[in-house]
All heavy atoms as a GROMACS GRO file, in nm:
protein
  570
    1MET      N    1  -0.404   0.416  -0.771
    1MET     CA    2  -0.270   0.466  -0.748
    1MET      C    3  -0.269   0.584  -0.652
    1MET      O    4  -0.177   0.593  -0.570
    1MET     CB    5  -0.207   0.500  -0.883
    1MET     CG    6  -0.059   0.521  -0.877
    1MET     SD    7   0.030   0.369  -0.837
    1MET     CE    8   0.188   0.436  -0.797
    2PRO      N    9  -0.368   0.674  -0.654
    2PRO     CA   10  -0.365   0.784  -0.556
    2PRO      C   11  -0.366   0.734  -0.411
    2PRO      O   12  -0.301   0.793  -0.325
    2PRO     CB   13  -0.490   0.864  -0.587
    2PRO     CG   14  -0.515   0.839  -0.732
    2PRO     CD   15  -0.475   0.694  -0.752
    3PHE      N   16  -0.439   0.626  -0.383
    3PHE     CA   17  -0.439   0.569  -0.248
    3PHE      C   18  -0.296   0.533  -0.208
    3PHE      O   19  -0.251   0.566  -0.099
    3PHE     CB   20  -0.529   0.444  -0.243
    3PHE     CG   21  -0.537   0.381  -0.107
    3PHE    CD1   22  -0.647   0.404  -0.027
    3PHE    CD2   23  -0.437   0.297  -0.059
    3PHE    CE1   24  -0.658   0.346   0.100
    3PHE    CE2   25  -0.447   0.238   0.067
    3PHE     CZ   26  -0.557   0.263   0.146
    4MET      N   27  -0.226   0.465  -0.298
    4MET     CA   28  -0.091   0.420  -0.268
    4MET      C   29   0.003   0.539  -0.246
    4MET      O   30   0.086   0.537  -0.155
    4MET     CB   31  -0.038   0.332  -0.382
    4MET     CG   32  -0.127   0.212  -0.412
    4MET     SD   33  -0.164   0.110  -0.269
    4MET     CE   34  -0.012   0.021  -0.255
    5SER      N   35  -0.013   0.642  -0.328
    5SER     CA   36   0.071   0.761  -0.313
    5SER      C   37   0.046   0.830  -0.180
    5SER      O   38   0.138   0.875  -0.112
    5SER     CB   39   0.045   0.859  -0.427
    5SER     OG   40   0.083   0.801  -0.549
    6THR      N   41  -0.081   0.836  -0.140
    6THR     CA   42  -0.119   0.905  -0.017
    6THR      C   43  -0.082   0.826   0.107
    6THR      O   44  -0.028   0.880   0.202
    6THR     CB   45  -0.270   0.933  -0.017
    6THR    OG1   46  -0.301   1.015  -0.128
    6THR    CG2   47  -0.314   1.002   0.112
    7TRP      N   48  -0.112   0.696   0.108
    7TRP     CA   49  -0.103   0.619   0.231
    7TRP      C   50   0.016   0.524   0.239
    7TRP      O   51   0.048   0.476   0.348
    7TRP     CB   52  -0.232   0.538   0.250
    7TRP     CG   53  -0.352   0.623   0.263
    7TRP    CD1   54  -0.453   0.637   0.171
    7TRP    CD2   55  -0.387   0.708   0.372
    7TRP    NE1   56  -0.546   0.726   0.217
    7TRP    CE2   57  -0.509   0.771   0.341
    7TRP    CE3   58  -0.327   0.738   0.494
    7TRP    CZ2   59  -0.572   0.861   0.426
    7TRP    CZ3   60  -0.389   0.828   0.579
    7TRP    CH2   61  -0.510   0.888   0.544
    8CYS      N   62   0.082   0.493   0.129
    8CYS     CA   63   0.184   0.387   0.132
    8CYS      C   64   0.325   0.431   0.093
    8CYS      O   65   0.422   0.389   0.156
    8CYS     CB   66   0.142   0.272   0.041
    8CYS     SG   67  -0.026   0.211   0.072
    9ALA      N   68   0.335   0.510  -0.012
    9ALA     CA   69   0.465   0.540  -0.070
    9ALA      C   70   0.556   0.625   0.019
    9ALA      O   71   0.677   0.629  -0.002
    9ALA     CB   72   0.449   0.607  -0.206
   10SER      N   73   0.501   0.688   0.121
   10SER     CA   74   0.588   0.768   0.208
   10SER      C   75   0.683   0.679   0.289
   10SER      O   76   0.784   0.727   0.340
   10SER     CB   77   0.506   0.857   0.301
   10SER     OG   78   0.425   0.779   0.386
   11CYS      N   79   0.651   0.550   0.301
   11CYS     CA   80   0.740   0.454   0.369
   11CYS      C   81   0.787   0.344   0.273
   11CYS      O   82   0.898   0.294   0.286
   11CYS     CB   83   0.669   0.388   0.487
   11CYS     SG   84   0.619   0.503   0.616
   12HIS      N   85   0.700   0.306   0.181
   12HIS     CA   86   0.727   0.194   0.090
   12HIS      C   87   0.767   0.246  -0.048
   12HIS      O   88   0.695   0.227  -0.146
   12HIS     CB   89   0.602   0.105   0.076
   12HIS     CG   90   0.563   0.036   0.202
   12HIS    ND1   91   0.623  -0.081   0.242
   12HIS    CD2   92   0.470   0.065   0.294
   12HIS    CE1   93   0.567  -0.122   0.356
   12HIS    NE2   94   0.474  -0.034   0.390
   13ALA      N   95   0.881   0.313  -0.057
   13ALA     CA   96   0.931   0.365  -0.184
   13ALA      C   97   1.075   0.321  -0.205
   13ALA      O   98   1.155   0.322  -0.111
   13ALA     CB   99   0.921   0.517  -0.187
   14ALA      N  100   1.106   0.286  -0.327
   14ALA     CA  101   1.240   0.235  -0.359
   14ALA      C  102   1.350   0.335  -0.327
   14ALA      O  103   1.462   0.295  -0.294
   14ALA     CB  104   1.247   0.195  -0.506
   15GLY      N  105   1.320   0.462  -0.333
   15GLY     CA  106   1.421   0.564  -0.307
   15GLY      C  107   1.449   0.591  -0.160
   15GLY      O  108   1.536   0.670  -0.127
   16LEU      N  109   1.376   0.525  -0.073
   16LEU     CA  110   1.394   0.545   0.071
   16LEU      C  111   1.480   0.434   0.130
   16LEU      O  112   1.474   0.320   0.085
   16LEU     CB  113   1.258   0.545   0.142
   16LEU     CG  114   1.158   0.652   0.101
   16LEU    CD1  115   1.025   0.630   0.171
   16LEU    CD2  116   1.213   0.791   0.132
   17SER      N  117   1.554   0.470   0.232
   17SER     CA  118   1.634   0.368   0.302
   17SER      C  119   1.643   0.405   0.450
   17SER      O  120   1.610   0.517   0.491
   17SER     CB  121   1.774   0.358   0.241
   17SER     OG  122   1.842   0.481   0.255
   18GLY      N  123   1.687   0.309   0.528
   18GLY     CA  124   1.708   0.332   0.670
   18GLY      C  125   1.586   0.385   0.743
   18GLY      O  126   1.474   0.339   0.720
   19ASP      N  127   1.609   0.482   0.828
   19ASP     CA  128   1.501   0.539   0.910
   19ASP      C  129   1.392   0.605   0.828
   19ASP      O  130   1.278   0.618   0.874
   19ASP     CB  131   1.557   0.640   1.010
   19ASP     CG  132   1.642   0.576   1.118
   19ASP    OD1  133   1.630   0.453   1.139
   19ASP    OD2  134   1.720   0.648   1.182
   20ASP      N  135   1.423   0.648   0.705
   20ASP     CA  136   1.322   0.712   0.620
   20ASP      C  137   1.209   0.616   0.585
   20ASP      O  138   1.099   0.659   0.550
   20ASP     CB  139   1.385   0.765   0.492
   20ASP     CG  140   1.476   0.884   0.517
   20ASP    OD1  141   1.461   0.951   0.621
   20ASP    OD2  142   1.563   0.910   0.432
   21ARG      N  143   1.234   0.485   0.594
   21ARG     CA  144   1.130   0.385   0.564
   21ARG      C  145   1.038   0.361   0.684
   21ARG      O  146   0.938   0.293   0.672
   21ARG     CB  147   1.193   0.254   0.518
   21ARG     CG  148   1.264   0.268   0.384
   21ARG     CD  149   1.311   0.135   0.333
   21ARG     NE  150   1.203   0.049   0.293
   21ARG     CZ  151   1.144   0.050   0.173
   21ARG    NH1  152   1.185   0.133   0.080
   21ARG    NH2  153   1.047  -0.033   0.145
   22ARG      N  154   1.072   0.414   0.797
   22ARG     CA  155   0.991   0.401   0.919
   22ARG      C  156   0.953   0.255   0.948
   22ARG      O  157   0.839   0.224   0.983
   22ARG     CB  158   0.866   0.487   0.909
   22ARG     CG  159   0.897   0.634   0.898
   22ARG     CD  160   0.771   0.718   0.887
   22ARG     NE  161   0.804   0.845   0.830
   22ARG     CZ  162   0.769   0.884   0.708
   22ARG    NH1  163   0.697   0.807   0.631
   22ARG    NH2  164   0.804   1.001   0.663
   23GLY      N  165   1.048   0.167   0.930
   23GLY     CA  166   1.026   0.026   0.961
   23GLY      C  167   0.973  -0.058   0.847
   23GLY      O  168   0.957  -0.179   0.861
   24ALA      N  169   0.942   0.001   0.733
   24ALA     CA  170   0.892  -0.076   0.618
   24ALA      C  171   1.001  -0.169   0.566
   24ALA      O  172   1.117  -0.128   0.557
   24ALA     CB  173   0.847   0.017   0.507
   25PRO      N  174   0.967  -0.293   0.533
   25PRO     CA  175   1.067  -0.386   0.481
   25PRO      C  176   1.134  -0.330   0.356
   25PRO      O  177   1.067  -0.273   0.269
   25PRO     CB  178   0.987  -0.512   0.447
   25PRO     CG  179   0.860  -0.499   0.525
   25PRO     CD  180   0.834  -0.353   0.540
   26ALA      N  181   1.263  -0.349   0.344
   26ALA     CA  182   1.339  -0.297   0.230
   26ALA      C  183   1.293  -0.357   0.097
   26ALA      O  184   1.309  -0.295  -0.008
   26ALA     CB  185   1.487  -0.323   0.250
   27ASP      N  186   1.236  -0.477   0.100
   27ASP     CA  187   1.193  -0.543  -0.023
   27ASP      C  188   1.047  -0.517  -0.059
   27ASP      O  189   0.996  -0.575  -0.153
   27ASP     CB  190   1.216  -0.694  -0.012
   27ASP     CG  191   1.126  -0.759   0.093
   27ASP    OD1  192   1.081  -0.690   0.186
   27ASP    OD2  193   1.102  -0.881   0.081
   28LEU      N  194   0.980  -0.428   0.012
   28LEU     CA  195   0.839  -0.399  -0.016
   28LEU      C  196   0.823  -0.252  -0.054
   28LEU      O  197   0.808  -0.165   0.030
   28LEU     CB  198   0.750  -0.433   0.104
   28LEU     CG  199   0.601  -0.412   0.083
   28LEU    CD1  200   0.550  -0.492  -0.037
   28LEU    CD2  201   0.524  -0.452   0.207
   29ASN      N  202   0.829  -0.228  -0.186
   29ASN     CA  203   0.813  -0.094  -0.240
   29ASN      C  204   0.682  -0.086  -0.316
   29ASN      O  205   0.649  -0.177  -0.392
   29ASN     CB  206   0.930  -0.060  -0.331
   29ASN     CG  207   1.060  -0.059  -0.253
   29ASN    OD1  208   1.072   0.010  -0.153
   29ASN    ND2  209   1.156  -0.138  -0.296
   30LEU      N  210   0.609   0.021  -0.293
   30LEU     CA  211   0.476   0.036  -0.352
   30LEU      C  212   0.461   0.170  -0.423
   30LEU      O  213   0.355   0.231  -0.423
   30LEU     CB  214   0.369   0.021  -0.243
   30LEU     CG  215   0.374  -0.111  -0.166
   30LEU    CD1  216   0.279  -0.107  -0.047
   30LEU    CD2  217   0.341  -0.228  -0.258
   31ASP      N  218   0.568   0.214  -0.487
   31ASP     CA  219   0.565   0.346  -0.550
   31ASP      C  220   0.555   0.340  -0.702
   31ASP      O  221   0.558   0.444  -0.768
   31ASP     CB  222   0.686   0.429  -0.506
   31ASP     CG  223   0.819   0.358  -0.526
   31ASP    OD1  224   0.820   0.234  -0.544
   31ASP    OD2  225   0.922   0.428  -0.522
   32THR      N  226   0.541   0.220  -0.759
   32THR     CA  227   0.517   0.206  -0.903
   32THR      C  228   0.406   0.104  -0.926
   32THR      O  229   0.382   0.018  -0.840
   32THR     CB  230   0.643   0.159  -0.978
   32THR    OG1  231   0.672   0.024  -0.939
   32THR    CG2  232   0.762   0.250  -0.951
   33HIS      N  233   0.342   0.113  -1.042
   33HIS     CA  234   0.237   0.016  -1.075
   33HIS      C  235   0.292  -0.126  -1.075
   33HIS      O  236   0.228  -0.218  -1.023
   33HIS     CB  237   0.175   0.047  -1.212
   33HIS     CG  238   0.059   0.138  -1.205
   33HIS    ND1  239   0.066   0.270  -1.240
   33HIS    CD2  240  -0.069   0.117  -1.165
   33HIS    CE1  241  -0.050   0.326  -1.223
   33HIS    NE2  242  -0.135   0.237  -1.177
   34ASP      N  243   0.408  -0.145  -1.136
   34ASP     CA  244   0.466  -0.280  -1.141
   34ASP      C  245   0.492  -0.336  -1.002
   34ASP      O  246   0.462  -0.452  -0.974
   34ASP     CB  247   0.595  -0.281  -1.224
   34ASP     CG  248   0.568  -0.263  -1.372
   34ASP    OD1  249   0.454  -0.288  -1.417
   34ASP    OD2  250   0.662  -0.224  -1.443
   35ALA      N  251   0.545  -0.253  -0.914
   35ALA     CA  252   0.573  -0.298  -0.778
   35ALA      C  253   0.444  -0.335  -0.705
   35ALA      O  254   0.439  -0.435  -0.633
   35ALA     CB  255   0.649  -0.190  -0.702
   36ILE      N  256   0.341  -0.256  -0.724
   36ILE     CA  257   0.212  -0.284  -0.661
   36ILE      C  258   0.153  -0.414  -0.715
   36ILE      O  259   0.105  -0.498  -0.639
   36ILE     CB  260   0.114  -0.167  -0.681
   36ILE    CG1  261   0.166  -0.043  -0.607
   36ILE    CG2  262  -0.026  -0.204  -0.635
   36ILE    CD1  263   0.103   0.087  -0.652
   37ARG      N  264   0.158  -0.430  -0.846
   37ARG     CA  265   0.102  -0.552  -0.908
   37ARG      C  266   0.172  -0.678  -0.856
   37ARG      O  267   0.110  -0.782  -0.843
   37ARG     CB  268   0.113  -0.543  -1.060
   37ARG     CG  269   0.013  -0.446  -1.118
   37ARG     CD  270   0.022  -0.445  -1.270
   37ARG     NE  271  -0.064  -0.343  -1.323
   37ARG     CZ  272  -0.022  -0.239  -1.393
   37ARG    NH1  273   0.107  -0.225  -1.421
   37ARG    NH2  274  -0.107  -0.150  -1.438
   38GLU      N  275   0.301  -0.666  -0.826
   38GLU     CA  276   0.374  -0.781  -0.772
   38GLU      C  277   0.331  -0.815  -0.630
   38GLU      O  278   0.356  -0.926  -0.582
   38GLU     CB  279   0.524  -0.751  -0.772
   38GLU     CG  280   0.585  -0.746  -0.910
   38GLU     CD  281   0.731  -0.703  -0.908
   38GLU    OE1  282   0.790  -0.694  -0.798
   38GLU    OE2  283   0.785  -0.676  -1.016
   39GLN      N  284   0.266  -0.722  -0.562
   39GLN     CA  285   0.231  -0.739  -0.422
   39GLN      C  286   0.081  -0.730  -0.396
   39GLN      O  287   0.039  -0.700  -0.284
   39GLN     CB  288   0.303  -0.633  -0.338
   39GLN     CG  289   0.453  -0.637  -0.347
   39GLN     CD  290   0.512  -0.761  -0.284
   39GLN    OE1  291   0.454  -0.822  -0.195
   39GLN    NE2  292   0.630  -0.800  -0.330
   40LEU      N  293  -0.002  -0.758  -0.495
   40LEU     CA  294  -0.148  -0.740  -0.481
   40LEU      C  295  -0.204  -0.809  -0.357
   40LEU      O  296  -0.277  -0.747  -0.279
   40LEU     CB  297  -0.221  -0.792  -0.605
   40LEU     CG  298  -0.199  -0.717  -0.735
   40LEU    CD1  299  -0.272  -0.787  -0.849
   40LEU    CD2  300  -0.244  -0.574  -0.724
   41VAL      N  301  -0.171  -0.934  -0.338
   41VAL     CA  302  -0.225  -1.011  -0.226
   41VAL      C  303  -0.176  -0.954  -0.093
   41VAL      O  304  -0.254  -0.937   0.002
   41VAL     CB  305  -0.189  -1.161  -0.240
   41VAL    CG1  306  -0.230  -1.238  -0.116
   41VAL    CG2  307  -0.256  -1.219  -0.364
   42ARG      N  308  -0.050  -0.920  -0.089
   42ARG     CA  309   0.009  -0.865   0.034
   42ARG      C  310  -0.054  -0.730   0.070
   42ARG      O  311  -0.083  -0.703   0.186
   42ARG     CB  312   0.159  -0.852   0.012
   42ARG     CG  313   0.240  -0.835   0.136
   42ARG     CD  314   0.387  -0.848   0.100
   42ARG     NE  315   0.472  -0.827   0.216
   42ARG     CZ  316   0.603  -0.829   0.212
   42ARG    NH1  317   0.666  -0.851   0.098
   42ARG    NH2  318   0.673  -0.809   0.320
   43VAL      N  319  -0.074  -0.645  -0.030
   43VAL     CA  320  -0.136  -0.514  -0.006
   43VAL      C  321  -0.279  -0.533   0.043
   43VAL      O  322  -0.322  -0.470   0.140
   43VAL     CB  323  -0.132  -0.426  -0.132
   43VAL    CG1  324  -0.214  -0.299  -0.113
   43VAL    CG2  325   0.012  -0.391  -0.168
   44TYR      N  326  -0.354  -0.621  -0.024
   44TYR     CA  327  -0.492  -0.644   0.018
   44TYR      C  328  -0.497  -0.693   0.163
   44TYR      O  329  -0.577  -0.645   0.243
   44TYR     CB  330  -0.562  -0.746  -0.073
   44TYR     CG  331  -0.700  -0.780  -0.021
   44TYR    CD1  332  -0.805  -0.693  -0.039
   44TYR    CD2  333  -0.721  -0.895   0.053
   44TYR    CE1  334  -0.931  -0.720   0.012
   44TYR    CE2  335  -0.846  -0.925   0.105
   44TYR     CZ  336  -0.950  -0.837   0.084
   44TYR     OH  337  -1.074  -0.863   0.136
   45ALA      N  338  -0.410  -0.786   0.198
   45ALA     CA  339  -0.411  -0.843   0.334
   45ALA      C  340  -0.379  -0.739   0.441
   45ALA      O  341  -0.422  -0.752   0.556
   45ALA     CB  342  -0.312  -0.959   0.343
   46ALA      N  343  -0.307  -0.635   0.405
   46ALA     CA  344  -0.268  -0.533   0.502
   46ALA      C  345  -0.360  -0.412   0.503
   46ALA      O  346  -0.376  -0.347   0.606
   46ALA     CB  347  -0.126  -0.487   0.475
   47ALA      N  348  -0.423  -0.381   0.387
   47ALA     CA  349  -0.495  -0.254   0.379
   47ALA      C  350  -0.630  -0.261   0.309
   47ALA      O  351  -0.704  -0.162   0.310
   47ALA     CB  352  -0.409  -0.149   0.308
   48GLY      N  353  -0.665  -0.372   0.248
   48GLY     CA  354  -0.790  -0.381   0.174
   48GLY      C  355  -0.909  -0.411   0.262
   48GLY      O  356  -0.898  -0.467   0.370
   49ASP      N  357  -1.026  -0.368   0.215
   49ASP     CA  358  -1.152  -0.390   0.284
   49ASP      C  359  -1.140  -0.356   0.433
   49ASP      O  360  -1.105  -0.245   0.467
   49ASP     CB  361  -1.204  -0.532   0.262
   49ASP     CG  362  -1.253  -0.552   0.118
   49ASP    OD1  363  -1.297  -0.454   0.055
   49ASP    OD2  364  -1.247  -0.665   0.070
   50GLU      N  365  -1.166  -0.452   0.520
   50GLU     CA  366  -1.162  -0.425   0.665
   50GLU      C  367  -1.027  -0.460   0.728
   50GLU      O  368  -1.013  -0.459   0.850
   50GLU     CB  369  -1.276  -0.499   0.735
   50GLU     CG  370  -1.412  -0.444   0.691
   50GLU     CD  371  -1.528  -0.510   0.761
   50GLU    OE1  372  -1.507  -0.592   0.852
   50GLU    OE2  373  -1.641  -0.479   0.724
   51HIS      N  374  -0.928  -0.488   0.646
   51HIS     CA  375  -0.792  -0.512   0.694
   51HIS      C  376  -0.730  -0.376   0.726
   51HIS      O  377  -0.720  -0.292   0.638
   51HIS     CB  378  -0.708  -0.585   0.590
   51HIS     CG  379  -0.767  -0.715   0.547
   51HIS    ND1  380  -0.742  -0.833   0.612
   51HIS    CD2  381  -0.852  -0.745   0.447
   51HIS    CE1  382  -0.809  -0.931   0.553
   51HIS    NE2  383  -0.876  -0.880   0.452
   52GLU      N  384  -0.687  -0.357   0.847
   52GLU     CA  385  -0.638  -0.226   0.888
   52GLU      C  386  -0.498  -0.230   0.948
   52GLU      O  387  -0.460  -0.147   1.030
   52GLU     CB  388  -0.735  -0.162   0.987
   52GLU     CG  389  -0.872  -0.136   0.926
   52GLU     CD  390  -0.969  -0.071   1.023
   52GLU    OE1  391  -0.933  -0.048   1.140
   52GLU    OE2  392  -1.082  -0.044   0.981
   53THR      N  393  -0.417  -0.326   0.905
   53THR     CA  394  -0.281  -0.336   0.954
   53THR      C  395  -0.197  -0.217   0.907
   53THR      O  396  -0.112  -0.167   0.980
   53THR     CB  397  -0.215  -0.467   0.906
   53THR    OG1  398  -0.298  -0.576   0.944
   53THR    CG2  399  -0.078  -0.485   0.965
   54MET      N  400  -0.221  -0.174   0.785
   54MET     CA  401  -0.146  -0.064   0.725
   54MET      C  402  -0.241   0.046   0.681
   54MET      O  403  -0.351   0.017   0.635
   54MET     CB  404  -0.067  -0.110   0.603
   54MET     CG  405   0.053  -0.195   0.637
   54MET     SD  406   0.180  -0.093   0.710
   54MET     CE  407   0.244  -0.203   0.833
   55PRO      N  408  -0.199   0.168   0.687
   55PRO     CA  409  -0.080   0.214   0.756
   55PRO      C  410  -0.098   0.202   0.907
   55PRO      O  411  -0.211   0.208   0.957
   55PRO     CB  412  -0.066   0.360   0.713
   55PRO     CG  413  -0.201   0.402   0.670
   55PRO     CD  414  -0.271   0.279   0.622
   56PRO      N  415   0.012   0.183   0.979
   56PRO     CA  416   0.001   0.154   1.122
   56PRO      C  417  -0.063   0.266   1.204
   56PRO      O  418  -0.124   0.239   1.306
   56PRO     CB  419   0.145   0.130   1.166
   56PRO     CG  420   0.230   0.185   1.059
   56PRO     CD  421   0.150   0.182   0.934
   57ALA      N  422  -0.054   0.387   1.157
   57ALA     CA  423  -0.116   0.499   1.229
   57ALA      C  424  -0.262   0.518   1.189
   57ALA      O  425  -0.328   0.610   1.238
   57ALA     CB  426  -0.038   0.628   1.202
   58GLY      N  427  -0.314   0.431   1.102
   58GLY     CA  428  -0.451   0.444   1.056
   58GLY      C  429  -0.463   0.551   0.949
   58GLY      O  430  -0.364   0.596   0.894
   59GLY      N  431  -0.585   0.589   0.918
   59GLY     CA  432  -0.604   0.696   0.821
   59GLY      C  433  -0.712   0.672   0.719
   59GLY      O  434  -0.812   0.741   0.720
   60PRO      N  435  -0.695   0.574   0.629
   60PRO     CA  436  -0.795   0.555   0.525
   60PRO      C  437  -0.930   0.512   0.583
   60PRO      O  438  -0.935   0.434   0.679
   60PRO     CB  439  -0.738   0.442   0.438
   60PRO     CG  440  -0.596   0.430   0.476
   60PRO     CD  441  -0.583   0.483   0.614
   61THR      N  442  -1.036   0.562   0.523
   61THR     CA  443  -1.170   0.522   0.565
   61THR      C  444  -1.201   0.383   0.509
   61THR      O  445  -1.132   0.335   0.418
   61THR     CB  446  -1.275   0.621   0.512
   61THR    OG1  447  -1.278   0.613   0.368
   61THR    CG2  448  -1.246   0.764   0.556
   62LEU      N  449  -1.305   0.322   0.560
   62LEU     CA  450  -1.347   0.192   0.507
   62LEU      C  451  -1.382   0.206   0.359
   62LEU      O  452  -1.347   0.120   0.278
   62LEU     CB  453  -1.466   0.136   0.586
   62LEU     CG  454  -1.522   0.003   0.535
   62LEU    CD1  455  -1.415  -0.105   0.530
   62LEU    CD2  456  -1.640  -0.040   0.620
   63ASP      N  457  -1.449   0.313   0.322
   63ASP     CA  458  -1.483   0.334   0.180
   63ASP      C  459  -1.358   0.340   0.093
   63ASP      O  460  -1.355   0.282  -0.016
   63ASP     CB  461  -1.564   0.462   0.162
   63ASP     CG  462  -1.706   0.450   0.215
   63ASP    OD1  463  -1.754   0.336   0.236
   63ASP    OD2  464  -1.769   0.556   0.236
   64GLU      N  465  -1.252   0.407   0.141
   64GLU     CA  466  -1.127   0.413   0.066
   64GLU      C  467  -1.063   0.274   0.056
   64GLU      O  468  -1.010   0.237  -0.048
   64GLU     CB  469  -1.030   0.510   0.132
   64GLU     CG  470  -1.070   0.655   0.119
   64GLU     CD  471  -0.982   0.747   0.200
   64GLU    OE1  472  -0.963   0.722   0.322
   64GLU    OE2  473  -0.932   0.845   0.142
   65ARG      N  474  -1.071   0.199   0.163
   65ARG     CA  475  -1.015   0.063   0.163
   65ARG      C  476  -1.091  -0.029   0.068
   65ARG      O  477  -1.032  -0.113   0.001
   65ARG     CB  478  -1.013   0.006   0.304
   65ARG     CG  479  -0.912   0.075   0.395
   65ARG     CD  480  -0.920   0.020   0.538
   65ARG     NE  481  -0.833   0.092   0.629
   65ARG     CZ  482  -0.702   0.071   0.642
   65ARG    NH1  483  -0.643  -0.022   0.570
   65ARG    NH2  484  -0.631   0.141   0.728
   66VAL      N  485  -1.222  -0.012   0.060
   66VAL     CA  486  -1.303  -0.091  -0.032
   66VAL      C  487  -1.266  -0.056  -0.177
   66VAL      O  488  -1.252  -0.145  -0.262
   66VAL     CB  489  -1.454  -0.071  -0.005
   66VAL    CG1  490  -1.539  -0.128  -0.117
   66VAL    CG2  491  -1.492  -0.135   0.128
   67LEU      N  492  -1.249   0.073  -0.205
   67LEU     CA  493  -1.207   0.113  -0.340
   67LEU      C  494  -1.070   0.056  -0.373
   67LEU      O  495  -1.047   0.011  -0.486
   67LEU     CB  496  -1.205   0.266  -0.352
   67LEU     CG  497  -1.341   0.334  -0.354
   67LEU    CD1  498  -1.324   0.485  -0.349
   67LEU    CD2  499  -1.421   0.293  -0.477
   68LEU      N  500  -0.978   0.057  -0.276
   68LEU     CA  501  -0.847  -0.004  -0.297
   68LEU      C  502  -0.864  -0.152  -0.331
   68LEU      O  503  -0.803  -0.202  -0.425
   68LEU     CB  504  -0.760   0.011  -0.172
   68LEU     CG  505  -0.629  -0.068  -0.173
   68LEU    CD1  506  -0.534  -0.016  -0.280
   68LEU    CD2  507  -0.564  -0.066  -0.035
   69SER      N  508  -0.947  -0.222  -0.258
   69SER     CA  509  -0.969  -0.365  -0.282
   69SER      C  510  -1.023  -0.390  -0.420
   69SER      O  511  -0.980  -0.484  -0.489
   69SER     CB  512  -1.066  -0.421  -0.178
   69SER     OG  513  -1.012  -0.407  -0.049
   70ASP      N  514  -1.118  -0.308  -0.464
   70ASP     CA  515  -1.173  -0.322  -0.598
   70ASP      C  516  -1.065  -0.302  -0.704
   70ASP      O  517  -1.056  -0.377  -0.802
   70ASP     CB  518  -1.287  -0.223  -0.620
   70ASP     CG  519  -1.410  -0.254  -0.538
   70ASP    OD1  520  -1.420  -0.366  -0.482
   70ASP    OD2  521  -1.497  -0.165  -0.527
   71TRP      N  522  -0.981  -0.201  -0.683
   71TRP     CA  523  -0.873  -0.171  -0.777
   71TRP      C  524  -0.774  -0.287  -0.781
   71TRP      O  525  -0.732  -0.331  -0.890
   71TRP     CB  526  -0.805  -0.042  -0.733
   71TRP     CG  527  -0.696   0.008  -0.820
   71TRP    CD1  528  -0.707   0.055  -0.949
   71TRP    CD2  529  -0.558   0.020  -0.786
   71TRP    NE1  530  -0.583   0.096  -0.996
   71TRP    CE2  531  -0.491   0.075  -0.898
   71TRP    CE3  532  -0.484  -0.010  -0.673
   71TRP    CZ2  533  -0.354   0.101  -0.898
   71TRP    CZ3  534  -0.348   0.017  -0.673
   71TRP    CH2  535  -0.285   0.070  -0.785
   72LEU      N  536  -0.739  -0.341  -0.665
   72LEU     CA  537  -0.647  -0.455  -0.661
   72LEU      C  538  -0.708  -0.577  -0.728
   72LEU      O  539  -0.639  -0.651  -0.799
   72LEU     CB  540  -0.611  -0.487  -0.516
   72LEU     CG  541  -0.531  -0.381  -0.440
   72LEU    CD1  542  -0.521  -0.418  -0.292
   72LEU    CD2  543  -0.393  -0.360  -0.499
   73ALA      N  544  -0.838  -0.600  -0.704
   73ALA     CA  545  -0.906  -0.717  -0.763
   73ALA      C  546  -0.906  -0.711  -0.915
   73ALA      O  547  -0.909  -0.814  -0.982
   73ALA     CB  548  -1.048  -0.726  -0.710
   74CYS      N  549  -0.899  -0.591  -0.970
   74CYS     CA  550  -0.893  -0.573  -1.115
   74CYS      C  551  -0.751  -0.578  -1.168
   74CYS      O  552  -0.726  -0.554  -1.286
   74CYS     CB  553  -0.958  -0.439  -1.153
   74CYS     SG  554  -1.134  -0.433  -1.124
   75GLY      N  555  -0.655  -0.606  -1.083
   75GLY     CA  556  -0.516  -0.614  -1.124
   75GLY      C  557  -0.442  -0.481  -1.117
   75GLY      O  558  -0.337  -0.465  -1.177
   76ALA      N  559  -0.497  -0.385  -1.045
   76ALA     CA  560  -0.435  -0.251  -1.030
   76ALA      C  561  -0.408  -0.188  -1.166
   76ALA      O  562  -0.294  -0.158  -1.200
   76ALA     CB  563  -0.310  -0.259  -0.944
   77PRO      N  564  -0.515  -0.167  -1.246
   77PRO     CA  565  -0.494  -0.110  -1.380
   77PRO      C  566  -0.442   0.033  -1.379
   77PRO      O  567  -0.458   0.104  -1.282
   77PRO     CB  568  -0.633  -0.116  -1.442
   77PRO     CG  569  -0.727  -0.121  -1.327
   77PRO     CD  570  -0.653  -0.185  -1.215
   0.00000   0.00000   0.00000
């Protein structure tokens, strides 16, 4: 969850709208465990392991992305 708070929720949060989302789809919120669990595959495809689509400005290290992938593979407990 700290990864999501640091790298994702600043754009992908239910409380954000319009320009505050910086182009993030309105239906993709990643600021709660339930929301993340609903999007496990989508999150992995964009940010897990060597997938570097998100965040678009970069940032997380490969080690952080691997840890994210492991957490997602366990169902984001």
